[in-house]
C-alpha positions, 0 to 999 in steps of 0.5 A, spaced: 714 630 119 712 631 125 710 637 131 715 640 135 713 639 142 713 643 148 716 640 152 716 646 158 708 647 156 707 639 158 710 639 165 704 638 170 699 636 165 694 632 168 691 626 167 687 620 169 687 614 168 684 607 169 685 605 177 689 608 180 688 617 179 689 622 178 697 624 176 702 629 172 707 629 168 715 631 171 719 630 166 717 630 158 723 626 153 719 625 148 713 621 146 715 614 148 718 617 155 715 621 159 715 619 167 708 623 170 707 622 178 701 620 182 698 624 188 701 620 193 708 620 190 709 615 186 714 616 180 713 612 173 716 612 167 711 613 161 709 614 154 704 618 152 699 613 148 698 609 155 698 616 159 693 617 154 689 612 154 689 612 162 693 605 162 698 608 166 699 603 173 703 604 179 707 597 178 707 590 183 713 593 187 709 599 189 705 596 192 708 593 197 713 599 198 710 605 198 713 610 203 712 609 209 713 601 209 719 599 214 724 593 212 728 587 214 735 588 211 739 582 212 745 584 216 743 593 218 737 591 221 731 595 219 730 601 214 723 605 212 722 606 205 722 614 205 721 616 196 720 611 192 720 613 183 720 607 180 721 600 181 729 602 180 729 608 184 727 607 192 730 610 197 730 606 204 732 612 211 737 607 216 735 607 225 742 612 224 739 617 219 743 613 212 739 614 206 740 609 201 738 608 194 735 602 192 733 595 188 725 593 189 729 586 188 734 588 192 730 592 196 725 586 197 731 580 198 733 584 204 740 586 200 741 593 203 747 596 206 748 600 210 755 605 209 755 608 216 754 602 220 762 601 225 763 595 225 766 591 231 773 587 230 771 588 224 766 585 222 760 586 226 755 590 227 750 594 233 744 596 231 741 597 237 743 603 241 739 602 248 742 594 249 749 596 251 748 594 258 744 588 257 747 581 258 746 579 252 750 584 248 755 582 252 754 575 251 754 578 244 761 582 243 765 578 249 762 571 242 765 577 236 772 578 240 774 571 241 773 569 234 774 575 232 779 580 236 787 579 234 790 581 241 785 575 244 789 570 238 794 573 241 792 570 248 787 563 245 791 561 239 785 556 240 779 560 237 783 563 232 779 558 227 772 558 230 768 563 227 761 566 227 755 564 223 754 570 218 747 572 221 748 574 228 755 580 225 747 583 227 745 584 233 739 584 233 739 578 228 742 573 233 739 578 240 731 575 236 734 568 235 738 565 243 731 569 245 728 562 243 732 558 247 730 554 252 733 558 258 737 563 256 732 568 261 737 564 266 742 567 263 740 573 266 737 571 272 742 566 274 748 567 271 748 562 266 754 562 261 753 560 254 756 554 250 758 552 243 760 547 244 756 541 250 752 540 243 758 541 238 757 536 231 763 537 230 764 544 227 768 551 228 763 556 230 757 559 233 750 557 231 744 557 234 744 549 233 749 548 237 748 554 243 746 553 249 745 556 257 748 552 262 749 554 270 757 554 271 758 548 273 755 544 266 760 549 263 766 548 268 766 540 267 766 540 259 772 546 258 779 541 257 774 535 255 772 539 249 773 546 248 781 545 247 781 538 244 788 536 248 786 533 254 789 527 254 786 525 260 791 521 264 799 523 266 805 521 267 806 522 275 813 523 279 814 515 279 815 514 271 806 511 273 800 512 269 795 517 273 788 518 271 788 527 270 782 527 277 783 532 281 778 537 285 770 534 284 774 529 280 777 525 285 773 524 289 770 520 284 775 517 283 776 515 291 768 512 291 769 507 286 775 505 290 781 505 284 788 507 284 792 513 283 796 510 278 798 505 272 802 502 269 799 503 262 796 510 260 789 506 257 789 503 264 788 512 268 784 513 261 779 509 262 779 510 270 778 517 267 773 516 263 768 512 268 769 519 273 766 523 268 760 520 266 758 519 273 760 528 273 756 528 267 751 523 270 750 527 277 749 534 274 743 532 268 741 529 274 742 536 280 740 541 273 734 535 271 729 541 268 732 547 268 737 546 262 734 544 256 733 538 254 738 536 248 743 537 254 740 533 258 740 528 254 747 530 252 751 530 259 746 522 260 748 519 255 756 523 253 760 518 249 768 523 248 774 520 245 780 525 248 786 525 243 792 523 245 798 527 243 806 526 245 
């Protein structure tokens, strides 16, 4: 029968390792269950045999998540390592002071949540405190409101099924992505508007691939055609004839092209509308050439739309 070990006497005993300097015992349960701490704060579980041979390492995880290392989480902003004991026992602190215990694997993948982060409209998080007065934040907040506010949906039911790409539920992620787009600075300088429909691929989602910043004049030209999907392009006038829905600027195109104000069929009226609309978009493309995303320019020049015929 082996000699009984005085566990209290083991605490504090120092050992030299082969590659990681000195460490000392901070917990001794049994011969094969010993916890040691290195002088840089790293805590490792080991065996007495390995400790006596100097074969105690800090593990691969410790090399990339030392105390003071900052990590970007997927949806809760940045966090900093403030304590490392083992691969599965790491403390990180968020900017609001919240400390969370995590595993190294989750930290590396960014799967770390801040339980104290307040939610905007129940889903979104602002992790940048000093940006709430910027146009960029207002654009982001407005986007979240359109998609996730029940009050907004009561007045604008067309947005009931519109969503935001998941990473953009964190403001810093949205800001980083949006700043990579052409003419983003025109949002601040020239009141360009945030649009998801001109470059739309048919999905009902705000996402980087289909977002652009455009002048209000261009954005307004698309509202009735794309955004709500119920604009006919024609209406029945008081005489019972079909009239193209050309008013304002569009009516100037109709007059200049010599089209009548009414027709016997809806197809005729709709074709007049489409012709006028295409010319309007092409003129806008040329007017703002060099001041809009080239993708938007190409869409305006080559735009081909189908208007939903509704009762």
